[in-house]
C-alpha positions, 0 to 999 in steps of 0.5 A, a space after each residue: 547761181 543767181 545771187 551772191 549774198 555776203 555777210 561781211 567781213 569783206 575788208 577791201 572793196 575789191 572783194 565785192 567787184 571780184 565777187 560781182 563778176 560771177 554773179 550780182 552781190 548783195 552785202 552788209 559790212 562786218 566788223 573787220 570792214 575798212 572804212 570804204 567798205 562800211 560807207 558804201 554798206 548798210 549794217 543790215 538789210 532785207 533782200 527780197 527774192 520772189 515770195 521771200 524775204 531774206 535778212 542779211 546782218 554780220 551778227 557781231 555785238 556785245 552780248 549774245 551770241 551771232 545767232 541771237 543777235 542776228 534773230 532779233 535784228 529782224 521781224 517777218 522775214 523767211 531766212 536770215 543770213 549771217 556770219 562774224 562766228 565763221 562757223 557754218 549753222 543751218 537751223 530753223 528758230 521759229 520758223 525762220 531759217 538762220 544760215 551762216 555760210 562759215 568762210 571760205 577764207 578764214 576758217 578760224 578754228 574749223 577744220 576747213 573753210 566753207 560756204 553756203 547754197 540757199 535754195 529759194 522756191 516759192 515754197 520755202 528755202 533751204 540751206 546748204 554748205 560745201 566744204 573745201 579741203 585745207 590747203 597744205 
């Protein structure tokens, strides 16, 4: 893994520290994050990987769906990684890959937790979900 993208609801900075032992981390804050996390991160940002631009946002808000809010937050990007719903999503909207990895730690109403991998090449970006068996 070359880079970890985290779309918020990190809660505490210790999560970033732990993830950083695996790979560099780029992150934004979400609506559940503690003040320390909010002070240290932005609400949205663009991450450049080679010739690709990836928008990173949590996706919470008062109106519309997380997909709609995330899409409206960026122009001229190849992909948008978002969270908030904790539901995996991997669809192209107007030529932009909209990708929600889901959540490995808070599956909400999903049958199991998940995480995502983005495959980024000079020719494009492809998202892939991986699912975790529930703990018994």
